[in-house]
N, C-alpha and C positions, 0 to 999 in steps of 0.2 A: 580443530573442527572447522571445515570449510563451509561456505555459504553458496547456495545455488538458487538463483531466482528464476521464476517462470512468469512470462507475460504472454497470455493468449491473444490479447487485443491491444497491441501497442499503437502509438500514434506519433505523428509529427505535430508537436504543439506550437501553434502560432499565437503570440500575444502582442497586443498593440494597445493604443489609447486613442481617444477621440475627444474633441471639445465638448460634445454632448450627443447623446443617443436620442434620435427622434425619427419617426417614420417619414418616408417621402424622398427628401433630397439625398444626393450622394454624400456620404460621410467621409471626409478626408482624414485618414488615420496616420498615426506616427509610424516611424520605422519599426517593422515587426521584429520581435525576438523569436528565434526559432530554436527549439529544443527537442531532444528525443523524449518521448513520454510514454505513459502506461505504468501501471502499478509496480510490477517487478523491475522494470527498467529504472524507475525513480528510486526504488529501494537500493539497487546496485549503485546508482549515481551518488546517493547520499552516503552509502557505506564508503565509497571511494573518497568523498569529501572529508569524512571523519577519520581517514587514515587506514581503512580496512580494504580487503579484497573480496571479490565474489566473481562467480561466473553467471552469465545471464543467457537463458534460453528464450528466444523471441520468435514469434510467428511473423513472417514478413512476406509481402507480395508487391509486385509492380514497381513503378518508378519511385513511389513514395516510400516503399520498403527499402529501396537502394539508398534513398536520401537518409532514412533513419539509420541505416548501418554506417553511413559516412559520419553522421553526427556522433554516434557511439565511438567510432574509431578516433574522432577528434578529441574525445574525452578519455581515451585509453581504457574504455570499458570492455573487459573480456567477455565476448558474447558468441553464442552459437546460433546461427540462423536456421529457422525451419520454414521451408517454402510453402506458401499457400496460394491458392488461385484468387485472383482479384487484387485490389489495391489496398495496401495498409491505409488505415484511416488518418484523417487530420482532425485536430480539434482547434477551436478558436476561442481566445479569451480577450475581451475588450474592456478596457477601463474607461469609465466615463469621468473625464476630468472635472466636469461641472458638478456632479453629485457625489463623486467618490465611489459610486457603485461599480461592481464588476459583473460582466455578463459572460457566461461560459456556454459555448455551443459544442456539444459532443456528438460525433458521428458514430454510427453503429459498427462499422467494420465489415469485412467480408464474411459471408456465411460459411459454416462448416457442416460436414456430414459425419456419420459415425466412423466411416473409413478413415477420414482425416484425424478424428479424435484418437483412434487406435494407433495410427502411425505416430502421432505426437506422444502418446504414452510410451510407445516403444523407444522413441528418442530420449525421453526423460530417463527411462530405465538404463539406457546405454551410457548416459552421461553423468548420472548421479553417483557420487562416490560413497562408499560405506561410511556411515556416521555423519553424512552431511546434514546441515540445516537447510531444508528446501522451503523456499518462500513462494507461495502462490498468491500474487497480489494483482488486483485490478478486476475490471469487468470481464465477462465472458462474451465472445462474439455470438451472433445468431447461429443456432444449430448445436451449440455445445450443451450436453445434457445437464440438468440441474444437479445430478449426483457426481459431477466430474471430480470434485475434491475427494470424495470417497473412492472413486476409481483410481485417482492418483495415489492415495494412501495405500491402496491394495498393491499397485504397481511398485511402490517404494518399499514395501514390507521386507523383501529379501535383502535390501541394502541397510536395514536398521537405521534409516534416516528419520529425522524429526520434521514433520510437516507443519508449517505455519501458514495460516490462511487469512487473507484480508480481502473479502469480496462483498458483493451486494446483490440485491434483487432476489429472484427465485432460488439461486444457488445458496445464498445465505439462509433463507427461510428453511430450505431443505435440511441444512446442517443442524439447525436448532430444533427441527421436528424429528430428528433421528438420534440414535445413540450408537456407540461403537463404530464411529466413522473412521477411526484410525488417525484422526487429526490431533496433533499435539497442542497447538495453540491457535486461537481465533481472536482477531481484533475486530471490534465493532465500535461505531460512534453512537451518540445519544439517539439520533433519529432512527438508526437501524435497531438499536436496543428496544426502543418503544414499539417498533413494528413487530419484532420477533416475540417480545414479551406480551404484546397486546395491551400495554398500558405505559404511561409515562413513569419513569423512575426519577423521582423528584430530587434526590440528594445522593451523596456519596454512599451512605449506609444502604439505601435501597438498591443502588447499583451493585454494591459488594454482595448483598444478599442474593440478588438475581444471578449474578455471575457465578457465585459459588454453587447455587442450586443447579445451574446448567452443568457445571463440572461434575457434581454428584450424580446427575442424570446420565452422564456418559457422553455429553456432546463433544467435549475436548478435555484435555488434562489441565489446560490453562485458558482462562478467558480474560482478555483485556478490554475494558470498556472505557472509551475516551469521552470525557465530559467537557470537550471544547476548551475554552479559556480557563476553566476551573482546574483541570488536570485530568489524570487517568487513574482508573482502578484496575488492579490485577488480583485475580482470585485463583487459588488451587484448592485441592481437597482440604488442606490445613493452613492456608495462608490467605489473608485479606489485606491488601496493601493499597495505599493511595499516595500519589505524588502530585503535588501542585504544579501547575504551569508557571513559568516566570512571567512577571508583569512587564510586558514589552509593548511597544507600539506595533500595531498590526497594519501591514501593507497588503498582504495577500495570504489567504488561507490555503491556496493551492499548494499541494505537496507536503502539507504539514503531517498528514497521516502516514505518508510514505517515509518521511524523515523520521517519524516516531518509530516505525517498524524497523528502519535501518539501525537506529541507535540501540534499540532493544535487542535485535538479532545479533549485532556486532558484539555487544557485551556478553550475551549468552555463548556465542561462538568462542569467546576467550575464557570461558569457565566461570564467569561472574554469577553471583546469586541473583535471584529474581528482583530483590530490592534495588540492586545496582542497575540491573537491566531496565527496570521501570524508570529509574532516575535518568538514565541515558536517553531513553525514548522520549520522556517528557521534555528534556532539555533540547534535544534535536528538533522536536516539534515547535518549541518556543522560538528557537533560532530561525526556523523556516518561515514563520509568519512575518518576520521582519524584512523579508526580501520580496522583490517584485516578481510578479508572474510565476514562472516555473523555475526559478533559480534555486529552489530548495534551501537547505541550511548552509551556513558558513561556519567553518571550523573555529575561527576566532570568536564568533558569537557563542558557539557551543561551549568553548572553554571558559568564557567569561560568565555564562549563565548557569554553569553546572552547580555552583554552590547555592543558587537561588531556588533550585528545585529540591524539595525536601520530602523524603518518604516517611510515612507513618503507618502504623497498623490501624485497621478499621474495626 
């Protein structure tokens, strides 16, 4: 089973550090690290790090889009470009060496219209192979309708693909307010879960209850709810699983969710059960927080931490 990732709003990620963040004077930064970014792209990158393969469909525009493609080529990421008008966005991450705080500045990206959305859906239909796991990850650019995941699921229906979604904002709220979207799996974090649930989910059991209720309501076949450093919950119609995160030093949380989705998706593409997939996801996320900036997970950390992440029923 092959993996096909989709990134509507990719970015060239710049990360640097400074002695201290304060208003007024020029802040002299360290040498920046430059990486290809955006949810689906990071999922593909992490899959590659973990020894898997995927294809990535990315929307790109302008000179920044050309730079993004060069960065992907340097990492040997198999990708399909989709041309858009305007410049692919940049994002900036600044580490304050004095306080240890991290500041992240995220740009909106070029605007879309319905004609561009329709062309993009056609491109997906042309490139998705029968039985693919299709991963839609990351934010949507301005102009993309909130029901895009449902439109995508409809376009993929003839291919018998499985659609995994990790998004945010209005598109995520729309998914949880609907049923029969055609989405197979949705991943959310604690803050997103509180937003869609309208209340805080205080512990693992409450998270499992809510996730399974959403499955039973037809939101998706599988709901994965990440509880940060605690671990992650996975619920289906008849399963409620929890896997703890490994106890590791945290350098940056950037890319942890994408690494999680990469580990989980790679395991499922190889025919593993949900328990193993959840374990791989939690381990990849644990490995990712140990790295600086947008470096994602490291294979040696993943291998070492795998036994520290234990799955149990809830």
